[in-house]
N, C-alpha and C positions, 0 to 999 in steps of 0.2 A: 337226567337228574329230575327228581320229583319234589324238589324243595327250592326255595328262593336261593339259598346258599347253605353250604355245609362246611364244617371244619372240626378238627380235633380240639379238645380243650386247650392243649398247649399251643395251638395255632391261632387262638382267638385274637391275640394282640398283633398278629402279622399284618392286619389292615386297620385303618382308622375307623372310628365310629361313623364318620361322614361317608367313607367308602362302603361300609356295611349298609348304611341307610340307603345310599344310592342303589345298591344291588337289590334291596327289597322293593324299591319303587319301580325299578326297571322290570323286575319279575312280575309285579302286579300289572304293569302295562302289557306284558307279553301274555298274561292270562285273560286279557280282554277288558281290563278296567281302564277306560279311556281317560278318566279323570281321577285324581287322587285327592282325598280330603286331608286337610291339615291335622284334624283330630287323630287320624290313623298314623300320620307321620310322627306326631308328638308321642303317641303311645309306643311306637317302635323305638323312639329315642330312649324312653324310660326303660323299656324292656331290655334293650341292648346294654344299658348301664347296669341293670340288675344282673344280667347274665355274665357280664364282664367281671363283676365283683364275685359272683358265685363261682365262676371258673377258677379264679385265683384262690379262693378259700378252699375249694375242693382239692385242688392240686397240692395245697400246703398241708392238708389234713389226710389226704388219701392218695398215696403215691401212684396207684394203678389208674387213677382217673385221668391222667394226662392223655391216655389213648382213647378215652371215651369220645364218641362222635356226637356233635350237635347238628341238628337239622332245623333250620328256620323256615316257617310257613310250609311245612311238609304237606304235600297233596296226597290224601288217601285215594288210591286208584279208584276211579269211577264213582266216587262218593260225593264229589263236589264239596269236600270239607278240608279245612286246613288248620290243624292245631298250631298254636304259635310256635312252640318249640318241642322237638322230640329229642331225647337223649338216649342213645344206645350205650348202655353201660354193662359190658361183659355179657351176662345172660339175661339182663333186665332191660325193659323199655320203659322210660319215663315219658309221659305225655303231659306237658306243662301248658296250661292255659292261663293267660294274664287278664285281669280286669283292673286296668289302671284307673286309680281314683275310687275304686269301690270300697265302701266302708263295712260291707258285710258279705256273707256267703249266701246269696239267695238261691232258691231251689232251681231256677232256670239256669244259672251259671254252673251249679253243681252237675245238673243233667248234661249240659253241654260238654263239660270236661269228661264225664263218664261216657257219654256217647262216642266221643272221639276215641277213647280207649277201647270201647267195645267194637267200634268199626275197624280199628287197626287189628284187633284180635281176630275178628270174624272174616275180614275181607282181604287182609294182607298176608299172603302165604307165608312169608318168613317169620311172621309174628305168631302164627298159630301154635299153641302149646307153650308159648313163652309167658313169663310173668309181665303183664302190662300194668303200669302203675300211674293212674291219673293224679295230677296235682293242680289245684286251683289256687292261683296267687291273687289275693285282693290287697292292693298296695296300701290302702288307707284303713284296713280293718284292724281290730284289736287282736293280739296274739291268741291263737287257739291251739289246743293239743293236736298232734298229728294222729290221725286215725290210721293205724297200720295193720288192722286186723285182716288177715287173709280171707278172701271169699273166692275160692276157685282161682283161675288165672287172673281175675280182675279184683283189685282191692277197692274198698270204699275210697271215695275221693279224699286225698290228703289235702288239708286246708293250710295254706301258708300265708301268714299276714306279714305286712311290712314292705317298705319301699327299698330295702337294702338287700344286696345279694347274699349277705351272710345268713339271712333267714331261709332263703331258698336252698343255699348250700347245706345248712343244717338239716333241712327236711330230706333232701336227697341222700345225704350221708346216713341219716338214721334209717331210712327205708332200705338203702342198699345193705347196711349191716344186718338188718332183720331178714331180708329176703334173697340175698345173693347166695347161690348154690355153687360152691367151688368145684363140685364134681360135674356140673353141667357144662356143656360146650359153649364157648363164647360165640356170640352172634358176629358174623362178618358184616361190618357196616356197609361195605360196597355192594355186597350181594343183597343185603337187607333193603337198601334204597331202590334197587332195581327189581325187587320182588314183584310178581304180577298179582292181579286181582284174582282171588280164588275163594269164593264163599265157603266157609267151613260147613261140613255136613249138618251141624246142629242148626245153623241159621237157615239153611235150605229146608230142613224138616219143619222148622217153625213157620217159614213162609208158606209151605204147602198146607199145614194145618190151618193157618190163618185164611188162606184163600178157599180152602175146602168148605169153610163154614160161612162163606159170603152169600149175601143175597143181592146187594147193590141194585135194588129195584129202582133207585133213583137214576141210575145210569142208563138202563135199557130194560124194556119189557120184551126181551128177545126170547120168544118161544117158538120160532119158526120151525116147521117140520123137518127141514133138512139141515138144521144146525148140527145135530149129532152126526149126520152123514158127512158133512164137511170136516168136522173135527176128526172123525175116524180116517178120512182120506189123508189128512195131514199127518196123523200118526203113522199111517202106512207108508207115506212118502219118506218119513224120517227113518223108519225101520229099514226100508229098502236102500236108502242112501248109506246107512251104516253097514249093512250086510254086503253091499256091492262096492263100497268105498267110492262113492260118487259125490259130485257137487250138484245139488238140486235147488231150483228156485220155484216156488209155488205162488201163483198170482190168484188171490181170492177176490172175487167180485160179488156184487149183490145189489138188489134193488134197494132204494132208500128205506131204512128202517129194518133191514133184514138181519142185522146183528153181526156185522163184520168185526166190530171191535170186541164184542163179547166172545165171539168165536176165537179171536186171537188170544184173549185173556184165558179162556178155558184151555186152549191148546198149550199155553205156556206151562200150566201146572196140572195137566192131565197126568195121573200117575203112570200111564203107559209111556210117557215121554222119558221117564228116567229108568226104563227097563234096560237090561243088558249093559249096565255100567254107563249109560248116557248121563252127562251132566245136565242140570236143569237148564231150561231155555230162559230167555228174557224177552219181555214185551217192551218194544221201543217205539217212541212217538216223538215227532218234532213239535207236536202241539203242546206247549207248556201248560196252558190251562187244563187241557184234558188229562194230562199226567197228574196234576195236582188234584183234580176233582175225583178221578178214579181211585187214587190212593186214599183220599179223604173218605170216600164212600165206604171202602173196605175197612178202613180203620174205625169208622163210626159203627159199622156192623159189629166189629169185634169188641168195641167198647160196650155195646149193649149186652154182649155176652160176658162182660167182666174183665176184659183185657185192659191193661194200662195204655193210654194213648201214645205216650212217647215211645214205648217199646214196640207197639204195633206199627207205628209209623216207620220206625227204623227197619223192621223186618219186611214190611210190604215193599219197601224200596228195593229189595233184592231182585224182584221180578218185574217191576215196572220202572222204566228209566227213560231219560231223555236221549233220543237218538243222536243229537248233535254232540253230546258228551261222549257217547260210545264211539262215534266216528273220530272225535277229537283225540281220544285216548289211543286207539289202535291205528287210525288212519293218518294221524298227523304228528303224534308225539312218540308213541312206542311202536314204530313202524316195523320192527322186527319181532314183535311179540305176538304170540297166538292168543286169540280171545279165549276166555274161559269156556264159553258156550260153543257147541257145535251147531246149534239151531237157534235162530233168532226170529222174532216176529216184528215186522216193520209196519206199524199202523200208518194209514194215509200215505202210502209209499209214493203216490203221484205228486206229493208235495216235497219230495227230496230236492235239495238245491241243485241247480245246474252248475257247470264249471265256472261260469262268470261269478256267480254268487259266492262260491267257495274261494275263488281267487281274491275277491274283495275282502273277505273276512280273514283268510289264512294264507294268501299268496301261493296257493297250490292250484294248478290248472287241471283239476279233476272234479267231476261231478260227484255228489254224494252217492249216487247209484254205483258209480265205478269204484269209489272208495269202499263201500259195503262189500262188493264182490271181492275186491282185493283183500280185505280183512278176512273174509270167510274162506278164501282160498288158502289162508295160512292155518286154519283150523286143522289139526292133525287128522289125516286119513279121509275125512268126509265132512260135509257141512250141508245145512239146509237153511235157506232164507224163505220165510213166509211173508209175502208182500200183500198187505190188505189195500185194495185199490178202490177209491171212490170215483165218481164220475164228474169231470169238469169242475173240480173244487180247488183248483190252484188259485189262491187269492192274494198272493204276495209276489212282488218282483223277485225273480230268481227261482221260483218253484218250477221244476223241469217238466213234470207231466209223465204220463205212462210211457210215451215214446222214448224218453231218455233211458229207461231201463232196457228196452230193446237194443238201443245203440250201445249201451255199456256192455251188455252180454255179448253182442256181436264183436265188439272191439277188443275184448279181453284175450281172446285166443285160447281160452280154457274151455274144455268140452262140458259146459253146463247142461244139465237136463232141465228143460222148461216145461212145467205143468201149468196149464192155463185153460180157462173156459173159452168157449166160442165167443163170448162177449168181449174178452180181452184180445183175442186174436183177430176178430173181424170188426170190432168197433161197435158194440151194442149200446143200447140206451143207458145201461147202468154205468157206463164209462163215458157217457156223453159223446159217443162216436169216435173216441180215441182208440188207436190200435197199438199193440205192443211193438209190432214190426211194420215199418212203412212199406217194406218189400219183403221178398222171401228171406228168411233168416239164413245166416251163413251155414255152410255144410257141417262145420264142426259142432253146431248146436243141435241137440235133439229136442224137438218140440212135440209134446204129447197133449192132445186136447183132453181135458178132464172136466166134464160137466159137474162133477161132484164139488168142484171148487167154486161153483156159482150158487149163491144163496138166492134162490128165485122166489122163496116164500117170504113175503113181508109179514111182520108182526102186526101190521095195521089192518084196517078194513079193506075189502075188495076195491073200494073207490080209491083208497090211499095208494094201492099198488099201481094205479095209473098216474100217480102224482108226478113221478119222475119224467114220464113222457110229456105230461102237460107242461111242466116247468121248462123242459127243453124246448118245446114248441114256443112257449111264451117268450123266451129269452132270445130266440133267433128269428123273431118276426114271423113265425109260422102260425098255423091255426090249431087251436086246441080242440076244435070240433065240439065245443060246448060240453067238455068232459065233466064239468061241475055245475051244470045248469039245472040239475034236479033239485027237488025240495030240500031246504037246508036241514030238515029234521032227519034226513038220511044219514048214513054213516059218513064220517069225516066231512063235516060241513066247512066250506070256505065262503066267507062273506067279506064285503067291502064297506068301509065307512070313511067319511071325511072328518069325523070328530074323534079326537083321542079319548075323551070321556066315554063316548059310545063304545069304543073298542074295549076300554077297561071294564065297562059294565057287562059287555058280552062275555068277556073272559071269566069274570067272577061268577056269572050265571052258569057257565058250562063246566067250570072246574069244581068238582064236589069231592068230599072225603079226602082221599090221599092223592087225588089228581093234582098235577102241578101245572101252573100257567106262568107265563112271563112274556115280557116285551123283548124283541130283538130288532137290531138296526144295523145298517152298514156303517163301518168306521169312517167312510167317506162322506157321510150325511151330516156334515158339520153344522149346517144351518138348522138342523132340528133343535139346536140350542134355543132358538127363538120360541120354540113350542114347548120347552121344558124338558127336552131329552138331550142329555149330554153324552157325546160319543168320543170326545178327545182322548188321545192315548194317555195324557197326563192324569186325567181323572180315572180312567179304567185301570191303569197300572197299580193304583193304590186301593182298588176295591177288592173285597173278599168274594171271589166268585165260587169258592167252595161253599160258602154260606148261601150265596144266590141260588145255587143249584140244589143244595142239600138240606138247608134249614127249613123248619116248619113255618106255618103262617103267623106264629106269634113273634117271629124274629123279623125286625124291620129291614134286615139285609136280604131277606128271602125274595126270590123272584116274584112270589105271589103278592107282594105289596104293589107291584106294577109301577114302581118308581124309577128303577134303573134298567136300561135296556142293554142286554149283552150284544156285543158285536160279533161278526163272523169269526173273529179270532178266539173269543171265549166260548162260542157254542158249537164250533165245527167238531163233528164226531160225537156230539151229545144230542139229547132230545128232551123235549117237554111234552106233556100231554096236549096242552093248548098254547098256541103262540099268537102274539100280536105283532105282526110285521110292520114296523114303522118305516114308511117309504121316504127316501130322501131325495134331494136335488141332484145327487151324483148320477142318477140313472132314471131319466125321464123321457117321455115321448115327445116327438116333434110331429104335430098333427099334419103340417103341410107335407112333410116328406114321408110320413108314416113309417118312421124308424126311431130307434133309440138314440138318445143323446148320452154320450159318456163324458163325464166331467169330473174335475177335481177342484176343490176350493183352495185358493191361494191368496193370502192377505185379506182383501175385501171383496173378491169377486171369483166367479167360476171361470175355469179355463177348460176349453174343449180338449179331450183326449183323442188323438188321431191314430196313434200306433195300434195296429190290430192286437198285438200281444197285451198292451196295457188295457185295451177295451175288454179283452177276454177276462182279465182279472176283475174288472168292475162287474161284469155280468155274473161271474162265478160267485162274487159276494152275495148277490141276490139268489143265486141257485142254492147256496148254503142256507140262507135265511128262510127260503120258501120250502125247505125240506126238513125242518127241525121238529115239526109237530107229529105226534102219534095219533091224535084223535080229531084235530081240526084247527083252523086258524082264522083270525080276522086280519085283514089288511087295512091299515090306516094310511090314507094319503092326505096330507094336509091341504087345506084350501089355499094356502099362500097368502101373500099380502101385496096388493097393487102398489103400495108406496115403498116396498122393499124390493129392489132389483134382484136380490139374491134369492127371493122366494116368489118367482113369477107364477101367478095363478094359472096362466094359460098352459104352462108346462104340466102342472099338477092335474089340471082338468083333463088334458089330453091323455095323461097316464091313466087316470081313473076311467075315462071313456073306453080306452083300449082294454083294460082288464074286465070291465063290464061286458064288452063285446065277446070276451073269451069265456063267458058262462058264469061269472061271479055276480052274485046278487048283492045289491046295495041295501044296507040297513040304516 
């Protein structure tokens, strides 16, 4: 069931209002809402009263309505949207959105009701070709005439005012009389609610046109020489999998800045992808900020070309989605349903959750890698998974790493073809030494070394191509051999300062024209608050990082104001031209032992992190931060404060001395 609860109109009185309300609250909890606000509960109470009155009125005036089906909080498959009520009435679908207490019909509410109707029409298979009618109910508004003029399968939003069910019943009755086609087949409500996600051809074509005109220069300056080579290799793998009815997984690796994300985006809507009847692919990422920013960048591109933002946003979401929602739909809820796509792109695949993380969230003892393979094995005939893999960038508890994919492939018992570069198979620098298989892969797995799946050409300068090696050495107490000891006027300068204002001045001096600069910091560096840099999750969850990454210098929310630092969660997978890395107390040097201290801040003091896996997450945060720049970076290490035990100057001094010894010039 994809709704909180459902019933026929003549069954509405079979349970009490209290029981219905309890069902809605339990459903919300099962969808991941740990807490529930009284405002929503009060709104549901009023909505249930209105629906109860409307159902009684409709059955009194329209005899056939007793068999109509009501769906409360209907979940549109893979759209993360839930209209309040959907009514399946013979051949019609009414989408009812309530605004309890609203005194007017504002444009945002009207678009919300319309977008729900459009999404049901475009993505819900059983609704395609049916008349879908959106109704906006503003309970405190003045009465308004019902706009029932037909415009294709979607009507203009009908406006219904009043807090009594009789008004809603009158609106539905009038619209039904005007648009019901007695010769059309009635919709089977049971089949309707089980109907899968299937984007209509028109929405896919619109998405392709939208993406074809993108530039998204703010996301990546990826013009690496082998970008097209890798894209062609992926299309060839898909063609071969379809022709030979195979299951194939491709692991795409690359040096920092080589353009893995852009390769995946290009592959998703390469026209060749949809040849020979293939459905469109989808780009999936577990990185919520990246999904939002990539979507927003493409939408802004199309706005500049004259497109409406709301519609562009709705269309672009057809091919860029959250991987956790995809897995939740087909791996946890609709476990017998085949995905719409035969090919998917999984960005930052090394960050897929391990089995323990999935169990904590969903009580299922399977890793996300295993769930993805299980889902794609249900795709009819053939399937391809394109896994974009970064190096050592697992930054959160429960992120499984590259090895988990090898374990999942080996444990499935299905003869997957594995295409991967030498880097992924032998543990190269681009994957921070991680290997797909710890030992020889099982005999039922066919492993093919494919160097075309490694993006070896960075879009950055020659010195920046060595950045990954230098960062790896830096974080594991190795020697970087003075890789960046040459004059800072050379390509990709890296400098060190102990003053934040000096770092800001350096960034402003180097970022010219359309070049973008910004501050980045570890989410664990909580004592940077004393220096004026806030990294707490509460602050960052409410900040617009779409504007931070994309807006111009005149916008105070822009990164170029150098006021707000993006953490590893906001900037992973994305880049700036010039970065200011704000070093925190969670990862500092111990001069006596000549090694890194891994720490977390709890309450009023730092605690040592001793578990190797947890230490790796801290190091990986700084691996992300140190590899976000395209042109150069300044590293700011605070001086600390001798009167504040949480900002020990000795630890910051030791860290600065170590970085200086690795070839970084102090300014």
